[in-house]
C-alpha positions in Angstrom: 0.0 0.0 0.0 1.3 3.4 -1.0 1.4 5.1 2.4 1.1 2.3 5.0 2.7 3.6 8.2 3.3 1.4 11.1 4.2 3.0 14.4 6.1 0.6 16.6 7.0 2.8 19.5 6.5 6.4 20.4 9.0 8.5 18.5 10.3 11.0 21.1 10.5 14.6 20.2 13.8 15.5 18.6 15.7 18.6 17.8 18.2 18.5 15.0 21.8 19.4 15.7 22.6 23.0 15.2 24.0 22.7 11.8 23.0 25.1 9.1 22.9 22.6 6.3 21.6 19.1 6.4 22.8 17.0 3.5 24.0 13.7 2.1 26.5 11.8 4.4 26.5 14.4 7.2 29.0 17.1 7.9 30.9 18.1 4.7 29.6 14.9 3.1 32.3 13.0 5.0 30.1 10.3 6.5 30.6 11.9 10.0 27.5 12.6 12.1 27.9 14.6 15.3 26.0 13.0 18.2 25.6 12.7 21.9 26.6 9.4 23.5 25.5 6.4 21.6 25.3 2.7 22.4 28.7 1.0 22.3 27.0 -2.4 22.0 23.6 -3.4 20.6 21.2 -6.1 21.9 21.5 -9.4 20.1 18.4 -8.7 18.1 19.7 -5.2 17.2 18.7 -1.8 18.5 15.1 -0.9 19.3 13.0 0.0 16.3 11.0 3.1 17.1 9.4 3.9 13.7 8.8 2.1 10.4 7.4 3.8 7.4 6.4 1.8 4.4 5.5 3.1 0.9 8.1 5.8 0.7 8.8 4.9 -2.9 11.5 3.0 -4.7 14.8 4.6 -4.0 18.5 4.4 -3.3 18.7 7.8 -1.7 19.4 8.7 1.9 16.7 10.1 4.1 17.4 13.3 6.0 15.9 14.8 9.2 15.4 18.6 9.4 12.9 20.9 11.0 11.3 18.0 12.8 10.5 16.4 9.5 11.8 13.3 7.7 12.5 14.0 4.0 13.0 11.3 1.5 12.8 10.8 -2.3 11.3 7.8 -4.1 9.3 6.6 -7.1 5.7 5.9 -6.0 4.2 5.5 -9.4 5.2 5.6 -13.1 8.6 7.1 -13.7 8.4 10.3 -11.7 10.8 11.1 -8.8 8.8 12.3 -5.7 10.0 14.1 -2.6 8.0 13.3 0.5 7.8 14.8 4.0 6.8 12.8 7.1 6.3 14.0 10.6 8.0 12.2 13.5 5.0 9.9 14.0 5.4 8.7 10.4 2.4 10.6 9.0 2.8 11.8 5.4 2.6 15.6 5.4 3.1 16.1 1.7 4.7 14.7 -1.4 5.6 16.5 -4.6 6.8 15.3 -8.0 10.0 17.0 -8.9 11.2 15.5 -12.2 11.6 12.5 -14.5 13.4 9.5 -12.9 16.2 7.6 -14.6 14.8 4.7 -16.6 17.9 3.3 -18.3 19.0 1.1 -15.5 18.1 0.5 -11.8 14.9 2.6 -11.9 14.9 4.1 -8.4 15.3 7.6 -7.0 18.9 8.6 -6.5 19.3 12.1 -5.2 19.4 12.9 -1.5 17.8 16.4 -0.8 19.9 19.2 0.7 18.2 21.3 3.3 18.8 24.8 4.5 16.6 27.5 6.1 13.3 25.8 5.4 14.1 24.9 1.8 15.1 21.7 0.0 17.2 21.4 -3.1 16.9 18.1 -5.0 17.6 16.8 -8.5 15.8 14.1 -10.5 17.5 11.1 -12.1 17.5 13.0 -15.4 18.8 16.3 -14.2 15.9 18.6 -13.2 17.0 20.8 -10.3 14.4 22.0 -7.8 14.1 24.4 -4.8 11.1 23.2 -2.6 9.5 24.7 0.5 10.0 22.3 3.4 6.8 23.4 5.1 4.4 22.9 2.2 6.2 21.0 -0.6 5.6 23.9 -3.0 8.2 24.2 -5.7 9.8 27.7 -5.4 11.9 27.4 -8.6 12.9 24.7 -11.1 15.3 24.3 -14.0 15.8 21.4 -16.3 19.6 21.9 -15.9 20.9 19.1 -18.0 18.6 20.0 -20.9 19.0 23.7 -20.7 22.8 23.7 -20.3 23.7 20.9 -22.7 24.7 18.5 -19.9 25.5 14.8 -20.2 24.6 12.1 -17.7 26.7 9.0 -17.2 25.5 5.4 -17.7 23.3 4.9 -14.6 21.6 8.3 -14.1 22.0 11.4 -12.1 22.7 10.7 -8.4 24.0 14.1 -7.3 23.0 15.8 -4.1 23.0 19.6 -4.8 25.7 21.6 -2.9 24.9 24.8 -1.1 27.8 27.4 -1.1 26.9 30.6 0.7 24.1 32.2 -1.4 24.5 29.6 -4.2 23.3 26.1 -5.0 25.7 24.5 -7.4 25.2 21.5 -9.7 27.4 19.5 -12.0 26.0 19.3 -15.5 28.9 17.7 -17.4 29.0 17.6 -21.1 30.8 19.7 -23.7 29.5 23.2 -22.7 29.9 23.5 -19.0 31.2 21.5 -16.0 29.1 23.2 -13.3 26.4 25.8 -13.0 25.8 28.0 -9.9 22.3 29.3 -9.2 21.1 31.9 -6.7 19.6 29.6 -4.1 16.6 31.9 -3.5 15.7 32.9 -7.1 17.2 30.2 -9.3 19.0 32.8 -11.4 22.3 31.7 -12.9 25.3 33.3 -11.2 28.2 31.6 -12.9 29.1 28.8 -15.3 32.3 26.8 -15.1 33.8 25.9 -18.4 33.7 22.3 -19.7 36.7 20.0 -19.7 34.7 17.4 -21.6 33.1 14.1 -20.5 29.8 13.1 -18.8 28.9 14.1 -15.3 29.7 11.3 -12.8 27.6 9.9 -10.0 29.6 11.6 -7.3 28.2 14.6 -5.4 30.4 17.7 -5.1 31.9 18.9 -1.9 33.0 22.2 -0.5 36.5 22.6 1.1 38.4 25.5 2.6 42.1 25.9 2.1 43.6 28.7 4.1 40.4 30.7 3.8 39.8 30.0 0.2 36.5 28.2 -0.6 37.0 25.5 -3.3 34.3 23.3 -4.8 35.5 19.8 -5.6 33.6 18.0 -8.3 34.1 14.9 -10.4 33.1 14.2 -14.0 33.5 10.8 -15.6 37.0 12.0 -16.7 38.3 14.5 -14.3 38.7 15.6 -10.7 38.2 19.3 -10.7 38.8 22.2 -8.2 36.5 25.3 -8.8 36.8 28.7 -7.3 33.5 29.0 -5.3 32.9 32.7 -5.8 33.6 32.9 -9.6 33.4 29.4 -11.1 36.9 29.6 -12.4 38.6 26.2 -12.7 41.7 26.2 -10.5 43.0 22.8 -11.4 42.0 19.4 -12.7 43.5 15.9 -12.6 42.6 13.3 -15.3 41.0 10.2 -13.7 40.4 8.3 -16.9 44.1 7.3 -17.0 43.4 5.0 -14.1 40.3 3.4 -15.7 42.1 0.6 -17.6 39.2 -1.6 -18.5 35.7 -0.9 -19.9 33.7 -2.0 -16.9 33.1 1.0 -14.7 34.9 3.4 -16.9 34.1 6.9 -15.7 32.1 5.5 -12.8 33.2 7.9 -10.1 30.6 7.7 -7.3 32.0 8.8 -3.9 32.4 12.3 -2.5 36.0 13.0 -1.8 37.4 13.2 1.8 39.3 16.4 2.8 41.6 16.7 5.8 44.5 19.0 6.6 45.0 20.2 3.1 44.8 16.7 1.6 42.1 15.1 -0.6 41.2 11.5 -1.0 39.4 10.2 -4.1 38.1 6.7 -4.6 35.9 4.7 -7.0 35.4 1.0 -7.6 36.3 -1.3 -10.6 39.9 -1.7 -9.6 40.6 2.1 -9.9 43.2 3.1 -7.3 42.5 5.4 -4.4 44.3 8.7 -4.9 45.6 11.0 -2.2 46.4 14.6 -3.3 48.1 17.5 -1.4 46.8 21.0 -2.1 49.1 23.9 -2.4 48.8 26.4 0.4 46.5 28.7 -1.6 44.6 25.8 -3.1 45.5 26.7 -6.7 47.1 23.4 -7.5 47.3 19.8 -6.4 50.1 17.1 -6.3 49.6 13.4 -6.1 50.9 12.1 -2.8 50.1 8.4 -2.9 48.0 5.8 -4.6 46.5 2.6 -3.1 45.4 -0.2 -5.5 43.4 -2.0 -2.8 41.0 0.8 -1.7 38.6 0.9 -4.6 35.4 1.8 -2.8 32.4 1.2 -5.2 29.7 3.7 -4.1 29.4 3.3 -0.3 31.7 6.1 0.7 34.7 6.3 3.1 35.3 7.8 6.5 38.3 9.1 8.3 38.7 8.1 12.0 41.8 8.6 14.1 44.2 8.8 11.1 42.8 5.9 9.2 40.5 5.6 6.3 37.7 2.9 6.4 35.9 1.8 3.3 35.4 -1.2 1.1 37.1 -2.8 -1.8 35.5 -3.9 -5.1 35.9 -7.5 -6.2 33.1 -7.3 -8.8 29.7 -5.5 -8.9 28.3 -8.1 -6.5 31.2 -8.6 -4.1 33.8 -6.8 -2.1 35.6 -6.6 1.3 36.1 -4.1 4.0 39.4 -2.4 4.7 41.4 0.1 6.6 44.1 2.4 5.1 46.5 4.8 6.8 45.7 8.4 5.7 49.2 9.6 5.9 51.1 6.8 4.2 48.5 5.0 2.0 49.5 1.7 3.6 46.7 -0.9 3.8 46.3 -1.9 7.4 43.9 -4.7 6.7 41.3 -6.1 4.2 38.7 -8.5 5.5 35.5 -10.2 4.4 32.2 -9.5 6.2 29.2 -10.3 4.2 29.8 -8.0 1.3 30.9 -4.4 0.5 28.5 -1.6 1.3 28.2 1.9 2.8 29.9 3.2 5.9 29.4 6.2 8.3 30.8 7.2 11.6 29.5 8.8 14.9 30.6 8.8 18.5 34.0 7.2 17.6 32.3 4.1 16.1 31.8 2.8 12.6 28.4 1.8 11.1 28.5 -0.7 8.2 25.5 -1.4 6.0 26.2 -4.4 3.8 24.6 -4.1 0.4 23.7 -7.6 -0.5 21.8 -9.1 2.5 21.2 -5.9 4.6 23.5 -6.8 7.5 24.2 -3.8 9.7 27.3 -3.7 12.0 28.5 -1.6 14.9 32.3 -1.6 14.6 35.1 -0.4 16.8 37.7 1.5 14.7 41.0 -0.4 14.7 44.1 -0.4 12.5 44.6 -4.1 13.5 41.5 -5.8 12.1 37.7 -5.5 11.6 36.4 -5.4 15.2 32.6 -6.0 14.9 30.9 -5.3 18.3 27.3 -6.0 17.3 25.3 -6.7 14.2 21.7 -7.4 13.0 19.9 -7.8 9.7 17.5 -5.4 8.0 15.1 -7.9 6.7 12.4 -5.8 5.0 12.2 -4.1 1.6 13.4 -5.3 -1.8 16.4 -4.6 -4.1 20.0 -3.8 -3.3 20.8 -2.2 0.1 22.4 0.9 -1.6 20.9 3.7 0.5 23.5 5.2 2.9 22.4 5.2 6.5 22.3 8.4 8.6 22.3 9.3 12.3 20.3 12.1 13.8 19.7 12.8 17.6 20.7 9.3 18.7 18.6 7.6 16.0 19.9 5.4 13.2 18.0 6.0 9.9 18.1 3.0 7.4 16.3 2.8 4.1 15.8 -0.3 2.0 13.7 0.3 -1.1 10.3 1.5 -0.1 10.8 0.9 3.7 12.4 3.3 6.1 13.2 2.2 9.7 14.5 4.3 12.5 16.4 2.7 15.4 17.1 4.1 18.8 20.9 3.9 19.4 21.2 6.6 22.1 23.1 5.5 25.2 20.3 6.5 27.5 17.5 4.6 25.7 
């Protein structure tokens, strides 16, 4: 049923952390979620489920929590991407169609909305960018960005989460005309256009970094890693990624937001493409390759940095992979181990959260450079399709989506 909602326990009142922007993969798209004290071990059956919402639509996107509302995208009928808002009791407040979904492969909604100051920014699987009122679901402005600016989407559709930079919302279009377009986030008017370096847009969402006071947008196309001056749209530097894509499978399939720390930038993708660590110049105007690691080829589940080590997954093939740990400074692989299959990873309260993509196993892991230290695990047994949606943590609650089912688990230490 389209909007079947099952309330399992009373969902206590929550107030979102005081962060201005709520977006894909938490703070700076790094997979890090600020939190109060969380459980360091779960019951054998897993943490308590406090809310289940069914009928959210088919999707691989991550849910977000903002303004005491749950926002999530999905396909509920036909081939239209729909953004829905639910209250904390799981009641549907509104839903709004916002563009044509991708129908070429894996027909599910892809884009995670970005929230700021009562507005949501979201893009459809075919490249329609929207600004939507969080209170009502009304579309404030809309642009068919790929069509209007001659963009070109890679093989499996548009999965980008729009990036907010000061008064702008920026979006990677790819193609032969432009790399990225910046819009006034209030009016939708074009502010700048970054020139094209050629190639399709990739699946990866852009990130914003700051190097010695200079704001730089990092984006990836299928062919290049690119640094863009945030105020002007000028391209500062680029590094060709296609040189590492040595076989046809997955060529151009860059899917993960980069990680940035202390002037250094980590980029990964699957398909036996190496992980690349770059050092930025002091003013951010150039980059230099520091190391490469041929084991860390995270498919699309993201990476996290905890206590000087990178945690992610390796790609064996599209259906299999392992988990691993790599030293940030040296690029040395600390360990690579099997646990179910590859998947997505986030971090909070000095712990790791793994969501295995094939069978839906979820693990609580103690970070360690020695081995994979699983403390607790349970299985998400509902929903259909691959477990590709990244989990999220808000106010002591773990949000996990599988297809048309969203479940919220209480992982707070005082539950």
